[in-house]
C-alpha beads as a LAMMPS data file, in Angstrom:
LAMMPS data file: protein, C-alpha beads

240 atoms
239 bonds

1 atom types
1 bond types

-500.0 500.0 xlo xhi
-500.0 500.0 ylo yhi
-500.0 500.0 zlo zhi

Masses

1 110.0

Atoms # bond

1 1 1 -470.260 423.345 246.953
2 1 1 -469.211 420.927 249.676
3 1 1 -470.641 417.952 247.846
4 1 1 -471.767 415.155 250.165
5 1 1 -469.345 412.563 248.824
6 1 1 -466.486 415.026 249.281
7 1 1 -467.279 415.173 253.006
8 1 1 -466.085 412.895 255.791
9 1 1 -468.071 411.053 258.474
10 1 1 -468.685 414.354 260.317
11 1 1 -470.477 415.839 257.304
12 1 1 -467.748 418.395 256.674
13 1 1 -465.499 418.810 253.659
14 1 1 -462.387 416.634 253.549
15 1 1 -459.249 418.724 253.981
16 1 1 -457.819 417.084 250.873
17 1 1 -460.764 418.253 248.769
18 1 1 -460.323 421.777 250.098
19 1 1 -456.673 421.550 249.047
20 1 1 -457.770 420.570 245.547
21 1 1 -460.144 423.545 245.411
22 1 1 -457.250 425.838 246.357
23 1 1 -454.952 424.413 243.691
24 1 1 -457.701 424.666 241.075
25 1 1 -458.356 428.280 242.076
26 1 1 -454.641 428.977 241.624
27 1 1 -454.716 427.522 238.115
28 1 1 -457.913 429.326 237.081
29 1 1 -456.466 432.599 238.373
30 1 1 -453.106 432.180 236.628
31 1 1 -454.677 430.904 233.393
32 1 1 -456.918 433.972 233.148
33 1 1 -453.809 436.128 233.433
34 1 1 -451.610 434.355 230.910
35 1 1 -449.347 432.192 233.048
36 1 1 -451.460 429.097 233.684
37 1 1 -450.517 425.438 233.381
38 1 1 -451.936 424.857 229.893
39 1 1 -449.857 427.644 228.370
40 1 1 -446.745 426.809 230.384
41 1 1 -446.792 423.166 229.340
42 1 1 -446.843 424.252 225.692
43 1 1 -443.417 425.852 226.289
44 1 1 -442.060 423.021 228.467
45 1 1 -442.695 424.804 231.741
46 1 1 -444.902 424.007 234.699
47 1 1 -445.794 425.209 238.179
48 1 1 -444.925 422.901 241.061
49 1 1 -446.048 423.421 244.626
50 1 1 -443.208 423.919 247.092
51 1 1 -445.074 424.716 250.321
52 1 1 -448.689 424.795 251.414
53 1 1 -450.231 425.853 254.724
54 1 1 -453.953 425.660 255.418
55 1 1 -455.421 427.057 258.632
56 1 1 -459.140 426.697 259.229
57 1 1 -461.600 428.022 261.780
58 1 1 -464.016 425.345 260.593
59 1 1 -464.637 423.253 257.511
60 1 1 -467.706 423.842 255.296
61 1 1 -470.584 421.472 255.968
62 1 1 -472.092 419.342 253.202
63 1 1 -474.166 421.242 250.621
64 1 1 -472.639 424.551 251.753
65 1 1 -471.574 426.827 248.942
66 1 1 -468.278 428.545 249.554
67 1 1 -465.817 430.726 247.666
68 1 1 -462.062 430.248 247.384
69 1 1 -460.348 433.575 246.793
70 1 1 -456.713 433.664 245.684
71 1 1 -454.100 436.283 244.952
72 1 1 -450.363 436.554 244.306
73 1 1 -448.575 438.119 247.267
74 1 1 -445.054 438.288 245.832
75 1 1 -442.877 436.973 243.013
76 1 1 -439.165 436.409 242.673
77 1 1 -437.029 434.806 240.011
78 1 1 -437.644 431.209 241.042
79 1 1 -440.539 431.337 243.535
80 1 1 -443.880 433.036 243.928
81 1 1 -446.145 433.295 246.981
82 1 1 -449.883 432.831 246.578
83 1 1 -452.527 433.185 249.280
84 1 1 -456.082 431.909 249.693
85 1 1 -459.173 432.854 251.677
86 1 1 -462.213 430.593 252.044
87 1 1 -465.531 432.329 252.729
88 1 1 -469.200 431.401 252.834
89 1 1 -470.889 432.180 249.515
90 1 1 -474.103 433.356 251.203
91 1 1 -472.306 435.356 253.886
92 1 1 -468.839 436.534 252.725
93 1 1 -468.200 437.942 256.198
94 1 1 -467.986 434.359 257.436
95 1 1 -464.396 433.245 256.889
96 1 1 -463.752 429.524 257.090
97 1 1 -459.991 429.902 256.881
98 1 1 -456.906 430.838 254.901
99 1 1 -454.080 429.276 252.961
100 1 1 -450.533 430.225 252.039
101 1 1 -448.510 428.608 249.273
102 1 1 -445.149 428.899 247.567
103 1 1 -444.701 427.770 243.966
104 1 1 -441.708 427.202 241.739
105 1 1 -441.650 427.095 237.951
106 1 1 -439.714 424.201 236.453
107 1 1 -438.512 423.111 233.040
108 1 1 -440.523 419.955 232.310
109 1 1 -437.573 418.352 230.490
110 1 1 -434.789 419.000 233.008
111 1 1 -437.115 419.179 236.062
112 1 1 -435.003 422.110 237.260
113 1 1 -436.266 425.535 238.443
114 1 1 -436.538 428.143 235.715
115 1 1 -436.952 431.919 235.607
116 1 1 -440.535 433.013 236.337
117 1 1 -439.751 436.512 235.083
118 1 1 -438.951 435.127 231.617
119 1 1 -442.668 434.484 231.048
120 1 1 -444.146 437.427 229.123
121 1 1 -441.486 439.821 230.412
122 1 1 -442.368 439.280 234.048
123 1 1 -446.112 439.793 233.575
124 1 1 -446.784 438.102 236.919
125 1 1 -445.645 441.339 238.563
126 1 1 -448.761 443.033 237.191
127 1 1 -450.924 440.824 239.396
128 1 1 -449.169 441.144 242.753
129 1 1 -451.548 442.232 245.528
130 1 1 -449.990 443.706 248.658
131 1 1 -453.020 445.153 250.460
132 1 1 -455.084 441.959 250.915
133 1 1 -454.564 440.462 254.361
134 1 1 -453.668 436.837 254.989
135 1 1 -453.380 436.666 258.784
136 1 1 -452.010 433.149 259.197
137 1 1 -448.383 432.299 259.890
138 1 1 -446.155 431.731 256.875
139 1 1 -444.619 428.741 258.596
140 1 1 -441.121 427.397 258.186
141 1 1 -439.142 424.200 258.031
142 1 1 -440.807 421.356 259.884
143 1 1 -438.281 420.218 262.475
144 1 1 -438.024 416.529 263.233
145 1 1 -435.706 414.462 265.368
146 1 1 -434.103 411.097 264.794
147 1 1 -436.723 409.637 267.137
148 1 1 -439.501 409.734 264.527
149 1 1 -440.934 406.257 264.092
150 1 1 -442.020 404.511 260.926
151 1 1 -445.823 404.457 260.928
152 1 1 -446.745 403.260 257.450
153 1 1 -445.349 402.284 254.066
154 1 1 -447.546 402.393 250.973
155 1 1 -447.258 401.741 247.259
156 1 1 -448.174 404.502 244.806
157 1 1 -450.423 403.966 241.817
158 1 1 -452.241 405.624 238.923
159 1 1 -454.596 407.654 241.123
160 1 1 -451.679 409.220 242.976
161 1 1 -450.208 410.883 239.874
162 1 1 -451.108 414.351 238.600
163 1 1 -450.692 416.328 235.382
164 1 1 -446.999 416.921 236.155
165 1 1 -446.350 413.174 236.147
166 1 1 -445.423 413.005 239.823
167 1 1 -447.324 412.191 243.009
168 1 1 -450.082 414.758 243.459
169 1 1 -449.481 417.358 246.169
170 1 1 -452.834 416.720 247.819
171 1 1 -452.382 412.944 247.769
172 1 1 -449.502 413.351 250.223
173 1 1 -451.890 415.195 252.550
174 1 1 -454.530 412.479 252.249
175 1 1 -451.983 409.754 252.965
176 1 1 -450.708 411.678 256.007
177 1 1 -454.220 412.045 257.418
178 1 1 -454.744 408.305 256.954
179 1 1 -451.987 407.660 259.514
180 1 1 -454.579 408.169 262.257
181 1 1 -457.679 405.981 262.652
182 1 1 -461.212 407.344 262.411
183 1 1 -461.530 407.369 266.218
184 1 1 -458.607 409.807 266.413
185 1 1 -460.318 412.047 263.878
186 1 1 -463.538 411.875 265.911
187 1 1 -461.647 413.284 268.886
188 1 1 -459.379 415.799 267.129
189 1 1 -460.100 418.746 264.863
190 1 1 -457.283 419.884 262.598
191 1 1 -456.595 423.581 263.033
192 1 1 -453.590 423.889 260.733
193 1 1 -451.712 421.732 258.261
194 1 1 -448.486 422.746 256.598
195 1 1 -446.435 420.697 254.180
196 1 1 -443.136 421.313 252.422
197 1 1 -442.274 419.369 249.275
198 1 1 -438.598 418.480 248.997
199 1 1 -438.344 416.130 246.009
200 1 1 -440.553 414.430 243.452
201 1 1 -441.911 410.905 243.763
202 1 1 -443.491 408.905 240.968
203 1 1 -445.925 406.029 240.482
204 1 1 -444.477 402.720 241.593
205 1 1 -442.227 404.234 244.250
206 1 1 -442.965 403.269 247.836
207 1 1 -443.628 406.008 250.363
208 1 1 -442.694 405.621 254.016
209 1 1 -444.208 407.854 256.706
210 1 1 -442.278 408.644 259.884
211 1 1 -444.182 410.356 262.678
212 1 1 -443.494 411.999 266.020
213 1 1 -445.361 414.300 268.415
214 1 1 -443.061 417.186 269.399
215 1 1 -445.679 418.853 271.638
216 1 1 -449.266 418.515 272.775
217 1 1 -451.554 419.024 269.816
218 1 1 -448.658 418.984 267.331
219 1 1 -447.686 416.140 265.013
220 1 1 -444.807 416.009 262.547
221 1 1 -444.484 413.596 259.627
222 1 1 -441.542 412.923 257.324
223 1 1 -442.286 411.214 254.001
224 1 1 -439.536 409.289 252.231
225 1 1 -439.500 407.356 248.982
226 1 1 -437.864 403.973 248.560
227 1 1 -436.753 403.950 252.168
228 1 1 -434.567 406.980 252.783
229 1 1 -434.940 409.768 250.193
230 1 1 -437.014 412.518 251.784
231 1 1 -439.773 413.914 249.581
232 1 1 -441.892 415.960 252.014
233 1 1 -442.422 417.048 255.591
234 1 1 -445.751 417.823 257.183
235 1 1 -446.871 419.406 260.450
236 1 1 -450.374 419.147 261.836
237 1 1 -451.768 421.233 264.699
238 1 1 -455.056 420.218 266.305
239 1 1 -457.627 422.115 268.349
240 1 1 -458.005 419.262 270.788

Bonds

1 1 1 2
2 1 2 3
3 1 3 4
4 1 4 5
5 1 5 6
6 1 6 7
7 1 7 8
8 1 8 9
9 1 9 10
10 1 10 11
11 1 11 12
12 1 12 13
13 1 13 14
14 1 14 15
15 1 15 16
16 1 16 17
17 1 17 18
18 1 18 19
19 1 19 20
20 1 20 21
21 1 21 22
22 1 22 23
23 1 23 24
24 1 24 25
25 1 25 26
26 1 26 27
27 1 27 28
28 1 28 29
29 1 29 30
30 1 30 31
31 1 31 32
32 1 32 33
33 1 33 34
34 1 34 35
35 1 35 36
36 1 36 37
37 1 37 38
38 1 38 39
39 1 39 40
40 1 40 41
41 1 41 42
42 1 42 43
43 1 43 44
44 1 44 45
45 1 45 46
46 1 46 47
47 1 47 48
48 1 48 49
49 1 49 50
50 1 50 51
51 1 51 52
52 1 52 53
53 1 53 54
54 1 54 55
55 1 55 56
56 1 56 57
57 1 57 58
58 1 58 59
59 1 59 60
60 1 60 61
61 1 61 62
62 1 62 63
63 1 63 64
64 1 64 65
65 1 65 66
66 1 66 67
67 1 67 68
68 1 68 69
69 1 69 70
70 1 70 71
71 1 71 72
72 1 72 73
73 1 73 74
74 1 74 75
75 1 75 76
76 1 76 77
77 1 77 78
78 1 78 79
79 1 79 80
80 1 80 81
81 1 81 82
82 1 82 83
83 1 83 84
84 1 84 85
85 1 85 86
86 1 86 87
87 1 87 88
88 1 88 89
89 1 89 90
90 1 90 91
91 1 91 92
92 1 92 93
93 1 93 94
94 1 94 95
95 1 95 96
96 1 96 97
97 1 97 98
98 1 98 99
99 1 99 100
100 1 100 101
101 1 101 102
102 1 102 103
103 1 103 104
104 1 104 105
105 1 105 106
106 1 106 107
107 1 107 108
108 1 108 109
109 1 109 110
110 1 110 111
111 1 111 112
112 1 112 113
113 1 113 114
114 1 114 115
115 1 115 116
116 1 116 117
117 1 117 118
118 1 118 119
119 1 119 120
120 1 120 121
121 1 121 122
122 1 122 123
123 1 123 124
124 1 124 125
125 1 125 126
126 1 126 127
127 1 127 128
128 1 128 129
129 1 129 130
130 1 130 131
131 1 131 132
132 1 132 133
133 1 133 134
134 1 134 135
135 1 135 136
136 1 136 137
137 1 137 138
138 1 138 139
139 1 139 140
140 1 140 141
141 1 141 142
142 1 142 143
143 1 143 144
144 1 144 145
145 1 145 146
146 1 146 147
147 1 147 148
148 1 148 149
149 1 149 150
150 1 150 151
151 1 151 152
152 1 152 153
153 1 153 154
154 1 154 155
155 1 155 156
156 1 156 157
157 1 157 158
158 1 158 159
159 1 159 160
160 1 160 161
161 1 161 162
162 1 162 163
163 1 163 164
164 1 164 165
165 1 165 166
166 1 166 167
167 1 167 168
168 1 168 169
169 1 169 170
170 1 170 171
171 1 171 172
172 1 172 173
173 1 173 174
174 1 174 175
175 1 175 176
176 1 176 177
177 1 177 178
178 1 178 179
179 1 179 180
180 1 180 181
181 1 181 182
182 1 182 183
183 1 183 184
184 1 184 185
185 1 185 186
186 1 186 187
187 1 187 188
188 1 188 189
189 1 189 190
190 1 190 191
191 1 191 192
192 1 192 193
193 1 193 194
194 1 194 195
195 1 195 196
196 1 196 197
197 1 197 198
198 1 198 199
199 1 199 200
200 1 200 201
201 1 201 202
202 1 202 203
203 1 203 204
204 1 204 205
205 1 205 206
206 1 206 207
207 1 207 208
208 1 208 209
209 1 209 210
210 1 210 211
211 1 211 212
212 1 212 213
213 1 213 214
214 1 214 215
215 1 215 216
216 1 216 217
217 1 217 218
218 1 218 219
219 1 219 220
220 1 220 221
221 1 221 222
222 1 222 223
223 1 223 224
224 1 224 225
225 1 225 226
226 1 226 227
227 1 227 228
228 1 228 229
229 1 229 230
230 1 230 231
231 1 231 232
232 1 232 233
233 1 233 234
234 1 234 235
235 1 235 236
236 1 236 237
237 1 237 238
238 1 238 239
239 1 239 240
């Protein structure tokens, strides 16, 4: 349910909370099939999000019950693609939007990518779905020029850190959306957000946000830690 205190001033679900619902759906789905986070961490493995794109027709209003569907689209040695569809629980024909994500599996000791197919003899292949449509663009590298300007620098704290011990994937999204004041959000509706994670950041490291507007209705943000080490890039497309 779009709980009221998970909604913004417009009475619609925060995009960050929708992102959390998608990541939770991914974990519930993978856990039920034997390759979830709890099991992986027992063998010093973990999923980390590499890319996420969310494209919405509209956001659920407060008290609305909705369903997040998820399925694995493809799997390779080091990366797997997972899609999402968000529908109204009372009317499944009403589609709020879609998501696309790419995940890597890492060794929690070395923090390096590890072979997904080594888990239960490649059991993830048993759950690949190829006939379920996800009509949104897969996206690509977010291009930015040297003209991007520093907009904000923040410290990271306890609430920014997730179960993997690094800055939570959704927290980056929330911090990016905070670059614009409430009046901007009153006048703009976000149609699509895509973010690519380049490197890990941890509690205590400072994040700097560089922003530029490459075209009307498009905004690009580069996130760096401790000044110049890039950790993520984000692109936002608005309806207005």
